[in-house]
DOMIBA-85650 format. One record per atom (N, C-alpha, C): residue number from 1; residue in three letters; atom name; x, y negated, z negated. Coordinates in nm, 3 decimals. Layout:
seq:NUM | type:Ala | atom:CA | u:X | v:Y | w:Z
...
***
This chain:
seq:1 | type:Unk | atom:N | u:-2.649 | v:-5.243 | w:0.799
seq:1 | type:Unk | atom:CA | u:-2.651 | v:-5.127 | w:0.726
seq:1 | type:Unk | atom:C | u:-2.751 | v:-4.989 | w:0.824
seq:2 | type:Unk | atom:N | u:-2.694 | v:-4.892 | w:0.808
seq:2 | type:Unk | atom:CA | u:-2.768 | v:-4.792 | w:0.879
seq:2 | type:Unk | atom:C | u:-2.845 | v:-4.676 | w:0.769
seq:3 | type:Unk | atom:N | u:-2.977 | v:-4.638 | w:0.804
seq:3 | type:Unk | atom:CA | u:-3.059 | v:-4.570 | w:0.727
seq:3 | type:Unk | atom:C | u:-3.141 | v:-4.462 | w:0.828
seq:4 | type:Unk | atom:N | u:-3.119 | v:-4.392 | w:0.718
seq:4 | type:Unk | atom:CA | u:-3.170 | v:-4.238 | w:0.759
seq:4 | type:Unk | atom:C | u:-3.298 | v:-4.239 | w:0.727
seq:5 | type:Unk | atom:N | u:-3.399 | v:-4.223 | w:0.793
seq:5 | type:Unk | atom:CA | u:-3.565 | v:-4.238 | w:0.772
seq:5 | type:Unk | atom:C | u:-3.650 | v:-4.170 | w:0.853
seq:6 | type:Unk | atom:N | u:-3.795 | v:-4.144 | w:0.833
seq:6 | type:Unk | atom:CA | u:-3.871 | v:-4.095 | w:0.911
seq:6 | type:Unk | atom:C | u:-3.914 | v:-4.149 | w:1.006
seq:7 | type:Unk | atom:N | u:-3.945 | v:-4.134 | w:1.114
seq:7 | type:Unk | atom:CA | u:-4.006 | v:-4.187 | w:1.266
seq:7 | type:Unk | atom:C | u:-4.147 | v:-4.114 | w:1.299
seq:8 | type:Unk | atom:N | u:-4.233 | v:-4.171 | w:1.245
seq:8 | type:Unk | atom:CA | u:-4.382 | v:-4.093 | w:1.317
seq:8 | type:Unk | atom:C | u:-4.388 | v:-4.050 | w:1.456
seq:9 | type:Unk | atom:N | u:-4.440 | v:-3.948 | w:1.494
seq:9 | type:Unk | atom:CA | u:-4.472 | v:-3.858 | w:1.627
seq:9 | type:Unk | atom:C | u:-4.604 | v:-3.840 | w:1.617
seq:10 | type:Unk | atom:N | u:-4.624 | v:-3.800 | w:1.747
seq:10 | type:Unk | atom:CA | u:-4.785 | v:-3.708 | w:1.725
seq:10 | type:Unk | atom:C | u:-4.863 | v:-3.788 | w:1.748
seq:11 | type:Unk | atom:N | u:-5.010 | v:-3.719 | w:1.762
seq:11 | type:Unk | atom:CA | u:-5.106 | v:-3.764 | w:1.767
seq:11 | type:Unk | atom:C | u:-5.191 | v:-3.839 | w:1.675
seq:12 | type:Unk | atom:N | u:-5.312 | v:-3.883 | w:1.678
seq:12 | type:Unk | atom:CA | u:-5.413 | v:-3.918 | w:1.536
seq:12 | type:Unk | atom:C | u:-5.446 | v:-3.768 | w:1.482
seq:13 | type:Unk | atom:N | u:-5.428 | v:-3.769 | w:1.347
seq:13 | type:Unk | atom:CA | u:-5.467 | v:-3.681 | w:1.259
seq:13 | type:Unk | atom:C | u:-5.396 | v:-3.570 | w:1.269
seq:14 | type:Unk | atom:N | u:-5.278 | v:-3.556 | w:1.342
seq:14 | type:Unk | atom:CA | u:-5.204 | v:-3.460 | w:1.379
seq:14 | type:Unk | atom:C | u:-5.015 | v:-3.523 | w:1.362
seq:15 | type:Unk | atom:N | u:-4.995 | v:-3.555 | w:1.235
seq:15 | type:Unk | atom:CA | u:-4.856 | v:-3.653 | w:1.223
seq:15 | type:Unk | atom:C | u:-4.726 | v:-3.533 | w:1.217
seq:16 | type:Unk | atom:N | u:-4.645 | v:-3.577 | w:1.296
seq:16 | type:Unk | atom:CA | u:-4.523 | v:-3.478 | w:1.286
seq:16 | type:Unk | atom:C | u:-4.406 | v:-3.618 | w:1.288
seq:17 | type:Unk | atom:N | u:-4.327 | v:-3.595 | w:1.234
seq:17 | type:Unk | atom:CA | u:-4.203 | v:-3.692 | w:1.185
seq:17 | type:Unk | atom:C | u:-4.056 | v:-3.644 | w:1.240
seq:18 | type:Unk | atom:N | u:-4.009 | v:-3.728 | w:1.293
seq:18 | type:Unk | atom:CA | u:-3.833 | v:-3.725 | w:1.315
seq:18 | type:Unk | atom:C | u:-3.785 | v:-3.776 | w:1.206
seq:19 | type:Unk | atom:N | u:-3.623 | v:-3.718 | w:1.193
seq:19 | type:Unk | atom:CA | u:-3.565 | v:-3.778 | w:1.131
seq:19 | type:Unk | atom:C | u:-3.454 | v:-3.861 | w:1.184
seq:20 | type:Unk | atom:N | u:-3.419 | v:-3.996 | w:1.170
seq:20 | type:Unk | atom:CA | u:-3.378 | v:-4.019 | w:1.259
seq:20 | type:Unk | atom:C | u:-3.293 | v:-4.162 | w:1.202
seq:21 | type:Unk | atom:N | u:-3.169 | v:-4.171 | w:1.261
seq:21 | type:Unk | atom:CA | u:-3.051 | v:-4.258 | w:1.223
seq:21 | type:Unk | atom:C | u:-3.070 | v:-4.417 | w:1.262
seq:22 | type:Unk | atom:N | u:-3.105 | v:-4.512 | w:1.207
seq:22 | type:Unk | atom:CA | u:-3.148 | v:-4.647 | w:1.267
seq:22 | type:Unk | atom:C | u:-3.063 | v:-4.770 | w:1.190
seq:23 | type:Unk | atom:N | u:-3.050 | v:-4.858 | w:1.248
seq:23 | type:Unk | atom:CA | u:-3.056 | v:-4.990 | w:1.162
seq:23 | type:Unk | atom:C | u:-3.161 | v:-5.039 | w:1.112
seq:24 | type:Unk | atom:N | u:-3.134 | v:-5.086 | w:0.957
seq:24 | type:Unk | atom:CA | u:-3.236 | v:-5.124 | w:0.897
seq:24 | type:Unk | atom:C | u:-3.326 | v:-5.233 | w:0.942
seq:25 | type:Unk | atom:N | u:-3.293 | v:-5.313 | w:1.018
seq:25 | type:Unk | atom:CA | u:-3.415 | v:-5.428 | w:1.078
seq:25 | type:Unk | atom:C | u:-3.478 | v:-5.378 | w:1.183
seq:26 | type:Unk | atom:N | u:-3.426 | v:-5.275 | w:1.256
seq:26 | type:Unk | atom:CA | u:-3.513 | v:-5.221 | w:1.368
seq:26 | type:Unk | atom:C | u:-3.617 | v:-5.126 | w:1.310
seq:27 | type:Unk | atom:N | u:-3.737 | v:-5.123 | w:1.402
seq:27 | type:Unk | atom:CA | u:-3.821 | v:-5.036 | w:1.331
seq:27 | type:Unk | atom:C | u:-3.808 | v:-4.903 | w:1.383
seq:28 | type:Unk | atom:N | u:-3.856 | v:-4.794 | w:1.310
seq:28 | type:Unk | atom:CA | u:-3.815 | v:-4.656 | w:1.316
seq:28 | type:Unk | atom:C | u:-3.863 | v:-4.593 | w:1.431
seq:29 | type:Unk | atom:N | u:-3.949 | v:-4.641 | w:1.509
seq:29 | type:Unk | atom:CA | u:-4.029 | v:-4.549 | w:1.652
seq:29 | type:Unk | atom:C | u:-3.892 | v:-4.592 | w:1.779
seq:30 | type:Unk | atom:N | u:-3.841 | v:-4.697 | w:1.763
seq:30 | type:Unk | atom:CA | u:-3.774 | v:-4.762 | w:1.867
seq:30 | type:Unk | atom:C | u:-3.625 | v:-4.763 | w:1.819
seq:31 | type:Unk | atom:N | u:-3.511 | v:-4.761 | w:1.919
seq:31 | type:Unk | atom:CA | u:-3.388 | v:-4.809 | w:1.886
seq:31 | type:Unk | atom:C | u:-3.303 | v:-4.720 | w:1.784
seq:32 | type:Unk | atom:N | u:-3.354 | v:-4.610 | w:1.775
seq:32 | type:Unk | atom:CA | u:-3.271 | v:-4.501 | w:1.684
seq:32 | type:Unk | atom:C | u:-3.126 | v:-4.455 | w:1.740
seq:33 | type:Unk | atom:N | u:-3.027 | v:-4.452 | w:1.653
seq:33 | type:Unk | atom:CA | u:-2.917 | v:-4.413 | w:1.713
seq:33 | type:Unk | atom:C | u:-2.905 | v:-4.259 | w:1.751
seq:34 | type:Unk | atom:N | u:-2.969 | v:-4.177 | w:1.675
seq:34 | type:Unk | atom:CA | u:-2.982 | v:-4.056 | w:1.658
seq:34 | type:Unk | atom:C | u:-3.086 | v:-3.956 | w:1.595
seq:35 | type:Unk | atom:N | u:-3.116 | v:-3.816 | w:1.647
seq:35 | type:Unk | atom:CA | u:-3.232 | v:-3.768 | w:1.595
seq:35 | type:Unk | atom:C | u:-3.153 | v:-3.683 | w:1.525
seq:36 | type:Unk | atom:N | u:-3.176 | v:-3.655 | w:1.377
seq:36 | type:Unk | atom:CA | u:-3.107 | v:-3.589 | w:1.260
seq:36 | type:Unk | atom:C | u:-3.194 | v:-3.454 | w:1.236
seq:37 | type:Unk | atom:N | u:-3.307 | v:-3.453 | w:1.286
seq:37 | type:Unk | atom:CA | u:-3.402 | v:-3.343 | w:1.219
seq:37 | type:Unk | atom:C | u:-3.541 | v:-3.377 | w:1.276
seq:38 | type:Unk | atom:N | u:-3.643 | v:-3.264 | w:1.226
seq:38 | type:Unk | atom:CA | u:-3.772 | v:-3.325 | w:1.220
seq:38 | type:Unk | atom:C | u:-3.857 | v:-3.242 | w:1.104
seq:39 | type:Unk | atom:N | u:-3.979 | v:-3.297 | w:1.071
seq:39 | type:Unk | atom:CA | u:-4.059 | v:-3.265 | w:0.973
seq:39 | type:Unk | atom:C | u:-4.193 | v:-3.265 | w:0.990
seq:40 | type:Unk | atom:N | u:-4.287 | v:-3.159 | w:0.932
seq:40 | type:Unk | atom:CA | u:-4.407 | v:-3.105 | w:1.010
seq:40 | type:Unk | atom:C | u:-4.470 | v:-3.115 | w:0.872
seq:41 | type:Unk | atom:N | u:-4.570 | v:-3.243 | w:0.834
seq:41 | type:Unk | atom:CA | u:-4.642 | v:-3.190 | w:0.689
seq:41 | type:Unk | atom:C | u:-4.750 | v:-3.096 | w:0.666
seq:42 | type:Unk | atom:N | u:-4.801 | v:-3.097 | w:0.839
seq:42 | type:Unk | atom:CA | u:-4.893 | v:-2.966 | w:0.803
seq:42 | type:Unk | atom:C | u:-4.880 | v:-2.856 | w:0.780
seq:43 | type:Unk | atom:N | u:-4.762 | v:-2.822 | w:0.822
seq:43 | type:Unk | atom:CA | u:-4.720 | v:-2.664 | w:0.809
seq:43 | type:Unk | atom:C | u:-4.599 | v:-2.673 | w:0.698
seq:44 | type:Unk | atom:N | u:-4.533 | v:-2.787 | w:0.648
seq:44 | type:Unk | atom:CA | u:-4.444 | v:-2.819 | w:0.524
seq:44 | type:Unk | atom:C | u:-4.330 | v:-2.755 | w:0.602
seq:45 | type:Unk | atom:N | u:-4.284 | v:-2.798 | w:0.700
seq:45 | type:Unk | atom:CA | u:-4.147 | v:-2.739 | w:0.766
seq:45 | type:Unk | atom:C | u:-4.039 | v:-2.848 | w:0.812
seq:46 | type:Unk | atom:N | u:-3.944 | v:-2.845 | w:0.747
seq:46 | type:Unk | atom:CA | u:-3.815 | v:-2.927 | w:0.736
seq:46 | type:Unk | atom:C | u:-3.740 | v:-2.883 | w:0.790
seq:47 | type:Unk | atom:N | u:-3.684 | v:-2.946 | w:0.913
seq:47 | type:Unk | atom:CA | u:-3.575 | v:-2.912 | w:0.985
seq:47 | type:Unk | atom:C | u:-3.458 | v:-3.042 | w:0.977
seq:48 | type:Unk | atom:N | u:-3.348 | v:-2.984 | w:0.944
seq:48 | type:Unk | atom:CA | u:-3.237 | v:-3.120 | w:0.953
seq:48 | type:Unk | atom:C | u:-3.093 | v:-3.072 | w:0.991
seq:49 | type:Unk | atom:N | u:-3.006 | v:-3.117 | w:1.045
seq:49 | type:Unk | atom:CA | u:-2.864 | v:-3.116 | w:1.052
seq:49 | type:Unk | atom:C | u:-2.832 | v:-3.171 | w:0.914
seq:50 | type:Unk | atom:N | u:-2.782 | v:-3.097 | w:0.870
seq:50 | type:Unk | atom:CA | u:-2.732 | v:-3.130 | w:0.709
seq:50 | type:Unk | atom:C | u:-2.587 | v:-3.175 | w:0.718
seq:51 | type:Unk | atom:N | u:-2.511 | v:-3.104 | w:0.808
seq:51 | type:Unk | atom:CA | u:-2.399 | v:-3.133 | w:0.790
seq:51 | type:Unk | atom:C | u:-2.371 | v:-3.286 | w:0.864
seq:52 | type:Unk | atom:N | u:-2.455 | v:-3.322 | w:0.956
seq:52 | type:Unk | atom:CA | u:-2.428 | v:-3.445 | w:1.031
seq:52 | type:Unk | atom:C | u:-2.506 | v:-3.557 | w:0.931
seq:53 | type:Unk | atom:N | u:-2.568 | v:-3.515 | w:0.855
seq:53 | type:Unk | atom:CA | u:-2.663 | v:-3.611 | w:0.738
seq:53 | type:Unk | atom:C | u:-2.556 | v:-3.645 | w:0.684
seq:54 | type:Unk | atom:N | u:-2.482 | v:-3.540 | w:0.590
seq:54 | type:Unk | atom:CA | u:-2.398 | v:-3.601 | w:0.493
seq:54 | type:Unk | atom:C | u:-2.267 | v:-3.645 | w:0.551
seq:55 | type:Unk | atom:N | u:-2.223 | v:-3.629 | w:0.661
seq:55 | type:Unk | atom:CA | u:-2.119 | v:-3.707 | w:0.736
seq:55 | type:Unk | atom:C | u:-2.179 | v:-3.884 | w:0.769
seq:56 | type:Unk | atom:N | u:-2.278 | v:-3.887 | w:0.772
seq:56 | type:Unk | atom:CA | u:-2.343 | v:-4.023 | w:0.799
seq:56 | type:Unk | atom:C | u:-2.338 | v:-4.076 | w:0.682
seq:57 | type:Unk | atom:N | u:-2.387 | v:-3.986 | w:0.578
seq:57 | type:Unk | atom:CA | u:-2.416 | v:-4.073 | w:0.426
seq:57 | type:Unk | atom:C | u:-2.253 | v:-4.120 | w:0.364
seq:58 | type:Unk | atom:N | u:-2.172 | v:-4.008 | w:0.420
seq:58 | type:Unk | atom:CA | u:-2.018 | v:-4.046 | w:0.384
seq:58 | type:Unk | atom:C | u:-1.949 | v:-4.178 | w:0.461
seq:59 | type:Unk | atom:N | u:-2.028 | v:-4.189 | w:0.574
seq:59 | type:Unk | atom:CA | u:-1.975 | v:-4.343 | w:0.641
seq:59 | type:Unk | atom:C | u:-2.098 | v:-4.446 | w:0.601
seq:60 | type:Unk | atom:N | u:-2.147 | v:-4.458 | w:0.493
seq:60 | type:Unk | atom:CA | u:-2.249 | v:-4.568 | w:0.414
seq:60 | type:Unk | atom:C | u:-2.392 | v:-4.585 | w:0.469
seq:61 | type:Unk | atom:N | u:-2.428 | v:-4.443 | w:0.557
seq:61 | type:Unk | atom:CA | u:-2.573 | v:-4.475 | w:0.584
seq:61 | type:Unk | atom:C | u:-2.663 | v:-4.396 | w:0.452
seq:62 | type:Unk | atom:N | u:-2.752 | v:-4.474 | w:0.444
seq:62 | type:Unk | atom:CA | u:-2.824 | v:-4.449 | w:0.305
seq:62 | type:Unk | atom:C | u:-2.975 | v:-4.395 | w:0.360
seq:63 | type:Unk | atom:N | u:-3.012 | v:-4.278 | w:0.333
seq:63 | type:Unk | atom:CA | u:-3.141 | v:-4.199 | w:0.323
seq:63 | type:Unk | atom:C | u:-3.245 | v:-4.273 | w:0.266
seq:64 | type:Unk | atom:N | u:-3.354 | v:-4.273 | w:0.300
seq:64 | type:Unk | atom:CA | u:-3.477 | v:-4.325 | w:0.248
seq:64 | type:Unk | atom:C | u:-3.535 | v:-4.228 | w:0.116
seq:65 | type:Unk | atom:N | u:-3.623 | v:-4.277 | w:0.046
seq:65 | type:Unk | atom:CA | u:-3.667 | v:-4.204 | w:-0.049
seq:65 | type:Unk | atom:C | u:-3.722 | v:-4.052 | w:-0.040
seq:66 | type:Unk | atom:N | u:-3.824 | v:-4.075 | w:0.064
seq:66 | type:Unk | atom:CA | u:-3.873 | v:-3.945 | w:0.123
seq:66 | type:Unk | atom:C | u:-3.791 | v:-3.879 | w:0.171
seq:67 | type:Unk | atom:N | u:-3.689 | v:-3.876 | w:0.261
seq:67 | type:Unk | atom:CA | u:-3.603 | v:-3.817 | w:0.327
seq:67 | type:Unk | atom:C | u:-3.501 | v:-3.757 | w:0.236
seq:68 | type:Unk | atom:N | u:-3.476 | v:-3.841 | w:0.094
seq:68 | type:Unk | atom:CA | u:-3.364 | v:-3.792 | w:0.015
seq:68 | type:Unk | atom:C | u:-3.461 | v:-3.686 | w:-0.047
seq:69 | type:Unk | atom:N | u:-3.585 | v:-3.700 | w:-0.084
seq:69 | type:Unk | atom:CA | u:-3.673 | v:-3.568 | w:-0.167
seq:69 | type:Unk | atom:C | u:-3.690 | v:-3.495 | w:-0.067
seq:70 | type:Unk | atom:N | u:-3.697 | v:-3.475 | w:0.054
seq:70 | type:Unk | atom:CA | u:-3.710 | v:-3.358 | w:0.118
seq:70 | type:Unk | atom:C | u:-3.566 | v:-3.285 | w:0.127
seq:71 | type:Unk | atom:N | u:-3.497 | v:-3.372 | w:0.145
seq:71 | type:Unk | atom:CA | u:-3.342 | v:-3.309 | w:0.170
seq:71 | type:Unk | atom:C | u:-3.297 | v:-3.237 | w:0.034
seq:72 | type:Unk | atom:N | u:-3.339 | v:-3.282 | w:-0.066
seq:72 | type:Unk | atom:CA | u:-3.301 | v:-3.238 | w:-0.212
seq:72 | type:Unk | atom:C | u:-3.368 | v:-3.090 | w:-0.209
seq:73 | type:Unk | atom:N | u:-3.497 | v:-3.084 | w:-0.132
seq:73 | type:Unk | atom:CA | u:-3.591 | v:-3.004 | w:-0.186
seq:73 | type:Unk | atom:C | u:-3.542 | v:-2.854 | w:-0.101
seq:74 | type:Unk | atom:N | u:-3.503 | v:-2.878 | w:0.002
seq:74 | type:Unk | atom:CA | u:-3.472 | v:-2.794 | w:0.138
seq:74 | type:Unk | atom:C | u:-3.319 | v:-2.727 | w:0.115
seq:75 | type:Unk | atom:N | u:-3.224 | v:-2.819 | w:0.038
seq:75 | type:Unk | atom:CA | u:-3.108 | v:-2.795 | w:-0.010
seq:75 | type:Unk | atom:C | u:-3.032 | v:-2.772 | w:-0.160
seq:76 | type:Unk | atom:N | u:-3.145 | v:-2.826 | w:-0.245
seq:76 | type:Unk | atom:CA | u:-3.103 | v:-2.817 | w:-0.375
seq:76 | type:Unk | atom:C | u:-2.945 | v:-2.883 | w:-0.396
seq:77 | type:Unk | atom:N | u:-2.887 | v:-2.965 | w:-0.337
seq:77 | type:Unk | atom:CA | u:-2.778 | v:-3.036 | w:-0.345
seq:77 | type:Unk | atom:C | u:-2.803 | v:-3.160 | w:-0.422
seq:78 | type:Unk | atom:N | u:-2.730 | v:-3.190 | w:-0.528
seq:78 | type:Unk | atom:CA | u:-2.726 | v:-3.293 | w:-0.631
seq:78 | type:Unk | atom:C | u:-2.710 | v:-3.435 | w:-0.552
seq:79 | type:Unk | atom:N | u:-2.633 | v:-3.425 | w:-0.473
seq:79 | type:Unk | atom:CA | u:-2.590 | v:-3.546 | w:-0.380
seq:79 | type:Unk | atom:C | u:-2.701 | v:-3.628 | w:-0.358
seq:80 | type:Unk | atom:N | u:-2.814 | v:-3.543 | w:-0.282
seq:80 | type:Unk | atom:CA | u:-2.924 | v:-3.624 | w:-0.227
seq:80 | type:Unk | atom:C | u:-2.995 | v:-3.695 | w:-0.355
seq:81 | type:Unk | atom:N | u:-3.005 | v:-3.614 | w:-0.471
seq:81 | type:Unk | atom:CA | u:-3.090 | v:-3.643 | w:-0.597
seq:81 | type:Unk | atom:C | u:-3.076 | v:-3.804 | w:-0.664
seq:82 | type:Unk | atom:N | u:-2.939 | v:-3.897 | w:-0.614
seq:82 | type:Unk | atom:CA | u:-2.921 | v:-3.988 | w:-0.654
seq:82 | type:Unk | atom:C | u:-2.979 | v:-4.121 | w:-0.591
seq:83 | type:Unk | atom:N | u:-3.057 | v:-4.078 | w:-0.475
seq:83 | type:Unk | atom:CA | u:-3.123 | v:-4.196 | w:-0.354
seq:83 | type:Unk | atom:C | u:-3.272 | v:-4.200 | w:-0.407
seq:84 | type:Unk | atom:N | u:-3.303 | v:-4.110 | w:-0.515
seq:84 | type:Unk | atom:CA | u:-3.460 | v:-4.176 | w:-0.547
seq:84 | type:Unk | atom:C | u:-3.447 | v:-4.149 | w:-0.711
seq:85 | type:Unk | atom:N | u:-3.600 | v:-4.192 | w:-0.733
seq:85 | type:Unk | atom:CA | u:-3.599 | v:-4.195 | w:-0.907
seq:85 | type:Unk | atom:C | u:-3.725 | v:-4.104 | w:-0.902
seq:86 | type:Unk | atom:N | u:-3.691 | v:-4.003 | w:-1.018
seq:86 | type:Unk | atom:CA | u:-3.821 | v:-3.894 | w:-1.038
seq:86 | type:Unk | atom:C | u:-3.893 | v:-3.985 | w:-1.142
seq:87 | type:Unk | atom:N | u:-4.032 | v:-3.983 | w:-1.109
seq:87 | type:Unk | atom:CA | u:-4.143 | v:-4.023 | w:-1.181
seq:87 | type:Unk | atom:C | u:-4.234 | v:-3.929 | w:-1.226
seq:88 | type:Unk | atom:N | u:-4.263 | v:-3.896 | w:-1.381
seq:88 | type:Unk | atom:CA | u:-4.348 | v:-3.838 | w:-1.426
seq:88 | type:Unk | atom:C | u:-4.459 | v:-3.841 | w:-1.433
seq:89 | type:Unk | atom:N | u:-4.558 | v:-3.776 | w:-1.340
seq:89 | type:Unk | atom:CA | u:-4.702 | v:-3.819 | w:-1.354
seq:89 | type:Unk | atom:C | u:-4.779 | v:-3.781 | w:-1.492
seq:90 | type:Unk | atom:N | u:-4.853 | v:-3.873 | w:-1.516
seq:90 | type:Unk | atom:CA | u:-4.943 | v:-3.887 | w:-1.663
seq:90 | type:Unk | atom:C | u:-5.084 | v:-3.847 | w:-1.600
seq:91 | type:Unk | atom:N | u:-5.135 | v:-3.759 | w:-1.648
seq:91 | type:Unk | atom:CA | u:-5.265 | v:-3.701 | w:-1.659
seq:91 | type:Unk | atom:C | u:-5.342 | v:-3.843 | w:-1.707
seq:92 | type:Unk | atom:N | u:-5.485 | v:-3.875 | w:-1.657
seq:92 | type:Unk | atom:CA | u:-5.570 | v:-3.974 | w:-1.712
seq:92 | type:Unk | atom:C | u:-5.634 | v:-3.900 | w:-1.825
seq:93 | type:Unk | atom:N | u:-5.662 | v:-4.003 | w:-1.915
seq:93 | type:Unk | atom:CA | u:-5.762 | v:-3.914 | w:-2.037
seq:93 | type:Unk | atom:C | u:-5.886 | v:-3.881 | w:-1.991
seq:94 | type:Unk | atom:N | u:-5.914 | v:-3.725 | w:-2.084
seq:94 | type:Unk | atom:CA | u:-6.058 | v:-3.707 | w:-2.032
seq:94 | type:Unk | atom:C | u:-6.145 | v:-3.768 | w:-2.084
seq:95 | type:Unk | atom:N | u:-6.266 | v:-3.807 | w:-2.010
seq:95 | type:Unk | atom:CA | u:-6.399 | v:-3.863 | w:-2.094
seq:95 | type:Unk | atom:C | u:-6.471 | v:-3.777 | w:-2.205
seq:96 | type:Unk | atom:N | u:-6.474 | v:-3.769 | w:-2.298
seq:96 | type:Unk | atom:CA | u:-6.566 | v:-3.702 | w:-2.408
seq:96 | type:Unk | atom:C | u:-6.719 | v:-3.691 | w:-2.307
seq:97 | type:Unk | atom:N | u:-6.799 | v:-3.594 | w:-2.330
seq:97 | type:Unk | atom:CA | u:-6.945 | v:-3.593 | w:-2.330
seq:97 | type:Unk | atom:C | u:-7.023 | v:-3.643 | w:-2.390
seq:98 | type:Unk | atom:N | u:-7.059 | v:-3.768 | w:-2.459
seq:98 | type:Unk | atom:CA | u:-7.146 | v:-3.794 | w:-2.538
seq:98 | type:Unk | atom:C | u:-7.157 | v:-3.946 | w:-2.469
seq:99 | type:Unk | atom:N | u:-7.036 | v:-4.015 | w:-2.430
seq:99 | type:Unk | atom:CA | u:-7.018 | v:-4.127 | w:-2.404
seq:99 | type:Unk | atom:C | u:-7.051 | v:-4.202 | w:-2.277
***
């Protein structure tokens, strides 16, 4: 099965990710078939070849949850929303001042 996922690049404390297409049994850092885009978490910049990603998904490749969230955020295409679960965050109860 083919997977579209992030591959970490860059040096220590300066992460940079590539969006790669790879076999699900291989590590993301080596043996990828194609580089489909990039993501810089420090600058919040996501660049990807959306048409190529959609064509690979049509050929039964599956994006990881993080990649699907990034794709949905950048395109607002509901096709990517089905690959991840939306979880509502709940705030912790506040402690009262006397306890």
